C-alpha positions as CSV (number, residue, x, y, z in Angstrom):
1,X,129.2,127.2,120.9
2,X,131.2,129.2,123.4
3,X,131.9,127.0,126.4
4,X,130.5,129.5,128.9
5,X,128.5,132.7,128.7
6,X,131.4,135.2,128.7
7,X,131.1,135.9,125.0
8,X,127.4,136.4,125.1
9,X,128.0,138.8,128.0
10,X,130.3,141.0,125.9
11,X,133.8,139.4,126.4
12,X,136.1,140.2,123.5
13,X,139.9,139.6,123.5
14,X,142.3,141.3,121.1
15,X,144.6,138.9,119.3
16,X,147.8,140.1,117.7
17,X,149.4,136.8,116.7
18,X,149.7,135.4,113.2
19,X,146.9,132.9,114.0
20,X,143.9,133.1,116.4
21,X,144.2,130.2,118.7
22,X,141.0,129.0,120.5
23,X,141.0,129.5,124.2
24,X,140.3,126.1,125.7
25,X,138.5,125.6,129.0
26,X,139.3,123.1,131.6
27,X,137.8,119.8,130.5
28,X,138.3,118.0,133.8
29,X,134.5,117.9,134.6
30,X,133.6,117.0,131.0
31,X,136.1,114.5,129.7
32,X,137.7,111.6,131.8
33,X,141.4,112.3,132.2
34,X,142.2,108.8,130.8
35,X,140.6,109.8,127.5
36,X,141.6,113.4,127.6
37,X,145.4,112.8,127.5
38,X,145.0,110.8,124.3
39,X,142.9,113.3,122.4
40,X,144.1,115.6,119.7
41,X,143.0,119.2,119.9
42,X,140.2,119.0,117.3
43,X,138.6,116.0,119.1
44,X,139.1,117.7,122.5
45,X,137.5,121.0,121.4
46,X,134.6,119.2,119.7
47,X,133.8,116.9,122.6
48,X,134.1,119.9,125.0
49,X,131.6,121.8,123.0
50,X,129.2,118.9,122.3
51,X,128.9,117.0,125.5
52,X,127.2,119.8,127.5
53,X,124.6,120.0,124.7
54,X,124.1,116.2,124.6
55,X,123.7,116.1,128.4
56,X,120.8,118.6,128.1
57,X,119.3,116.7,125.1
58,X,119.5,113.1,126.0
59,X,117.6,111.3,123.2
60,X,119.4,112.6,120.1
61,X,118.9,110.5,117.0
62,X,122.4,110.9,115.6
63,X,125.5,113.0,115.2
64,X,126.6,114.9,112.0
65,X,129.9,116.6,111.9
66,X,131.7,118.7,109.2
67,X,135.4,119.2,109.1
68,X,137.8,120.1,106.3
69,X,141.0,118.7,107.9
70,X,140.1,116.7,111.0
71,X,143.0,116.2,113.4
72,X,145.9,117.1,111.2
73,X,148.5,117.4,114.0
74,X,147.9,113.7,115.0
75,X,147.9,112.7,111.4
76,X,151.4,114.2,110.9
77,X,152.6,112.6,114.2
78,X,151.4,109.2,112.9
79,X,153.2,109.6,109.5
80,X,156.4,110.7,111.3
81,X,156.0,107.7,113.6
82,X,156.0,105.4,110.5
83,X,159.5,106.8,109.7
84,X,160.7,106.7,113.3
85,X,159.7,103.0,113.7
86,X,160.9,102.1,110.2
87,X,157.3,100.9,109.4
88,X,157.4,98.6,112.4
89,X,154.9,98.2,115.2
90,X,153.1,101.5,115.7
91,X,151.0,102.8,118.6
92,X,147.5,103.2,117.4
93,X,146.6,106.4,119.3
94,X,147.8,109.0,116.7
95,X,146.1,107.1,113.9
96,X,142.8,106.7,115.7
97,X,142.8,110.4,116.7
98,X,143.8,111.6,113.3
99,X,140.9,110.3,111.2
100,X,138.3,113.0,110.4
101,X,135.5,110.9,111.9
102,X,137.3,110.5,115.2
103,X,135.2,113.2,116.9
104,X,131.8,111.8,115.8
105,X,132.9,108.3,116.8
106,X,134.3,109.4,120.2
107,X,131.1,111.3,120.9
108,X,129.0,108.2,120.0
109,X,131.0,106.0,122.4
110,X,131.0,108.5,125.3
111,X,127.3,109.2,125.0
112,X,126.3,105.6,124.0
113,X,124.5,107.1,121.0
114,X,123.9,104.3,118.4
115,X,122.0,106.5,115.9
116,X,123.0,108.1,112.6
117,X,126.6,109.0,112.6
118,X,128.3,110.8,109.7
119,X,131.3,113.0,109.2
120,X,131.5,115.3,106.1
121,X,135.0,116.2,104.8
122,X,134.2,118.6,102.0
123,X,136.8,121.3,102.4
124,X,135.3,124.8,102.7
125,X,131.8,123.4,102.3
126,X,132.2,120.7,105.0
127,X,129.8,122.3,107.4
128,X,127.3,123.2,104.7
129,X,127.2,119.6,103.6
130,X,126.8,118.4,107.2
131,X,123.9,120.9,107.6
132,X,122.3,119.7,104.3
133,X,122.6,116.1,105.5
134,X,120.9,117.0,108.8
135,X,118.1,118.9,107.0
136,X,117.4,115.9,104.7
137,X,117.5,113.5,107.7
138,X,115.0,115.6,109.6
139,X,112.7,116.1,106.5
140,X,112.4,112.3,106.2
141,X,111.0,111.9,109.7
142,X,107.3,112.4,110.7
143,X,108.0,112.0,114.4
144,X,110.0,114.4,116.6
145,X,113.7,113.9,115.7
146,X,116.8,115.7,116.7
147,X,120.5,115.6,115.8
148,X,123.8,116.9,117.1
149,X,125.2,119.1,114.3
150,X,128.6,120.7,114.4
151,X,131.9,121.6,112.9
152,X,135.5,121.6,114.1
153,X,138.9,122.7,112.8
154,X,142.3,123.0,114.5
155,X,145.4,124.9,113.6
156,X,148.4,122.6,113.1
157,X,151.9,123.5,112.0
158,X,151.3,121.5,108.8
159,X,148.1,123.1,107.5
160,X,149.2,126.6,108.7
161,X,152.5,126.4,106.8
162,X,151.0,125.0,103.6
163,X,148.3,127.7,103.6
164,X,150.8,130.4,104.4
165,X,153.0,129.3,101.4
166,X,149.8,129.3,99.3
167,X,149.2,133.0,100.2
168,X,146.1,132.4,102.2
169,X,147.4,134.1,105.4
170,X,149.0,137.5,106.0
171,X,152.8,137.6,106.5
172,X,152.4,140.5,109.0
173,X,150.6,140.3,112.3
174,X,147.1,142.0,112.3
175,X,144.9,142.3,115.4
176,X,141.4,140.9,115.0
177,X,139.8,144.3,115.6
178,X,141.6,145.6,112.5
179,X,141.3,142.4,110.4
180,X,138.3,143.4,108.3
181,X,139.8,146.8,107.5
182,X,143.3,145.5,106.7
183,X,142.7,144.8,103.0
184,X,146.0,143.2,102.2
185,X,146.7,139.8,100.7
186,X,145.7,136.9,102.9
187,X,143.8,136.6,106.2
188,X,144.5,135.3,109.7
189,X,144.2,131.6,110.5
190,X,141.6,130.6,113.1
191,X,140.2,127.5,114.7
192,X,137.3,126.4,116.7
193,X,134.4,123.9,117.4
194,X,130.8,124.9,117.1
195,X,127.9,122.6,118.0
196,X,124.1,122.7,117.7
197,X,121.1,120.6,118.4
198,X,118.8,120.7,115.4
199,X,115.3,119.3,115.3
200,X,112.1,119.1,113.3
201,X,110.2,120.3,116.4
202,X,110.0,124.0,117.1
203,X,109.5,123.6,120.9
204,X,112.2,125.5,122.8
205,X,114.0,126.3,119.5
206,X,116.1,129.5,119.1
207,X,115.9,129.8,115.3
208,X,114.6,128.2,112.1
209,X,116.9,127.2,109.3
210,X,114.9,128.0,106.1
211,X,117.3,126.7,103.5
212,X,120.9,126.6,102.2
213,X,122.6,126.7,98.9
214,X,126.1,125.9,97.7
215,X,127.5,127.4,94.5
216,X,130.8,126.6,92.8
217,X,132.8,128.8,90.4
218,X,130.1,131.4,89.7
219,X,130.7,134.7,87.8
220,X,129.1,137.8,89.4
221,X,126.1,137.6,87.1
222,X,125.7,133.8,87.7
223,X,125.9,134.4,91.5
224,X,123.1,137.0,91.3
225,X,120.9,134.7,89.2
226,X,121.4,131.8,91.6
227,X,120.8,134.0,94.6
228,X,117.5,135.3,93.1
229,X,116.4,131.8,92.3
230,X,117.3,130.7,95.8
231,X,114.9,133.3,97.2
232,X,112.2,132.5,94.7
233,X,112.4,128.9,95.7
234,X,111.8,129.9,99.3
235,X,109.0,132.4,98.4
236,X,111.1,135.3,99.6
237,X,112.4,138.5,98.0
238,X,115.7,140.3,98.7
239,X,113.7,142.9,100.7
240,X,112.7,140.2,103.2
241,X,116.3,140.0,104.4
242,X,116.9,142.2,107.5
243,X,120.6,141.5,107.9
244,X,123.6,140.0,106.1
245,X,126.2,138.0,108.1
246,X,129.3,138.2,105.9
247,X,132.5,136.2,105.9
248,X,134.9,139.1,105.0
249,X,138.4,138.2,106.2
250,X,140.5,141.2,105.3
251,X,141.9,139.5,102.1
252,X,141.9,142.1,99.4
253,X,142.0,139.4,96.7
254,X,138.5,138.1,97.5
255,X,136.7,140.5,99.9
256,X,135.2,142.4,96.9
257,X,132.9,139.4,96.4
258,X,131.0,140.4,99.6
259,X,130.6,143.9,98.2
260,X,129.2,142.3,95.0
261,X,126.6,140.4,97.1
262,X,125.7,143.5,99.1
263,X,125.1,145.3,95.8
264,X,122.3,142.9,94.9
265,X,120.3,144.0,98.0
266,X,118.6,147.4,98.7
267,X,121.1,150.2,99.5
268,X,120.1,150.3,103.1
269,X,120.7,146.6,103.8
270,X,122.3,146.0,107.2
271,X,125.2,143.7,107.7
272,X,127.8,142.4,110.2
273,X,131.0,140.5,109.9
274,X,132.1,137.5,112.0
275,X,135.6,136.4,111.2
276,X,137.1,139.1,113.4
277,X,135.9,136.9,116.3
278,X,137.4,133.6,115.2
279,X,139.8,134.2,112.2
280,X,139.4,132.4,109.0
281,X,139.1,128.6,108.7
282,X,137.2,126.4,106.4
283,X,134.2,125.6,108.6
284,X,133.9,129.1,110.2
285,X,130.4,129.3,108.8
286,X,129.3,127.2,111.7
287,X,130.3,130.0,114.0
288,X,128.4,132.4,111.7
289,X,125.3,130.3,112.3
290,X,125.9,130.5,116.1
291,X,126.3,134.3,115.9
292,X,123.2,134.5,113.7
293,X,121.1,132.5,116.1
294,X,121.8,134.9,118.9
295,X,121.3,138.0,116.8
296,X,117.8,136.8,115.9
297,X,117.1,136.6,119.6
298,X,118.1,140.2,120.3
299,X,121.6,139.4,121.6
300,X,125.0,140.6,120.6
301,X,123.9,143.7,118.6
302,X,125.7,145.9,121.1
303,X,128.7,143.5,121.6
304,X,131.9,145.4,121.5
305,X,133.3,143.1,118.8
306,X,130.4,143.5,116.3
307,X,131.6,145.2,113.2
308,X,129.2,146.4,110.4
309,X,125.9,148.2,110.4
310,X,123.1,146.9,112.6
311,X,120.5,149.1,114.2
312,X,117.6,146.7,115.1
313,X,116.9,143.1,116.0
314,X,116.6,141.2,112.7
315,X,113.9,138.6,111.8
316,X,115.4,137.1,108.7
317,X,119.2,136.8,108.1
318,X,121.2,135.6,105.2
319,X,124.7,134.1,105.9
320,X,127.1,134.4,103.0
321,X,130.6,133.0,102.9
322,X,133.0,132.0,100.1
323,X,136.4,130.5,99.8
324,X,138.9,132.0,97.3
325,X,136.0,132.8,94.9
326,X,135.4,129.1,94.2
327,X,133.0,127.7,96.8
328,X,130.1,129.9,97.9
329,X,127.4,129.2,100.5
330,X,124.1,130.9,101.4
331,X,122.1,130.1,104.5
332,X,118.7,131.7,105.3
333,X,117.9,131.7,109.0
334,X,114.7,133.1,110.6
335,X,113.6,133.9,114.1
336,X,111.0,131.6,115.7
337,X,108.6,134.5,116.4
338,X,108.6,135.5,112.7
339,X,105.3,134.3,111.3
340,X,105.6,135.4,107.7
341,X,107.0,132.0,106.7
342,X,104.1,129.8,107.9
343,X,103.7,128.2,104.5
344,X,107.0,126.2,105.0
345,X,105.9,122.6,105.3
346,X,108.9,121.1,107.0
347,X,111.3,123.3,109.0
348,X,114.7,122.7,110.7
349,X,115.1,124.3,114.1
350,X,118.2,125.1,116.2
């Protein structure tokens, strides 16, 4: 989530660097200074986004986090320290803060939450796996149950340089308001932490997660078949979707896949993009879910940063993202007021 309401109120900053670095707030009122100085950026951002939610939802039954890389900067610092100390006595801070589950563990300690605690490290599908885990956990409960669900990613020199050499990022600077239109090789690296409270109880909910699907290595025809079956399984048709939230990132090598998916829908399907806000990182679909939740509630349609074609408040949204044409994810999200789906037996609410 955005730490304050500036983004929801229309704030939009133009980035012109080779990577889109998250603007961090002051954590002084959220994180004790004795802990803050030891935290890596990923852990710091995640706790800063999560603790305000946990304070407002005190009896959470667990914590589920998705991250592709965890705290890579601290991991590299730890490995360098092994060399510097000639494999001697090492300080534990870099090691403890570098493990992917450091965020979930620190949140549990700070909030005294002894419930379900899992971190999913599944590359570009890390958040989707965390979401699937949360959905299965909620479906198995007959009493009111809620979880903290989130994703976090940081930019480190290590992962940025490796991905740059792999051709995943642009060699020239591109502003975020031009990113989607750039259509050259690579995208712009981003980072961020996004947190939700999900529950099997609709009271005070902002949206309903209908279902999600993960697909690997599909051809165009296979993707269309699996998409249609996904809708059939949820008693929907393509015409039920009011809006597509698409993960276009300005990379000419793979952005055509989003056009392929748009072609499966009616010609007048509305759509918006989201990576112009945060750049491209492996768990950015968590931000897409944040954006989707507010679009379903009549917010952000007129935001200065919204790119695409949206003319009305949607009721049912499909989020589609992919990574290098290999891993694809589909998430259907619906507004709480929308009553067409009352045959769903168990629902997951944000």
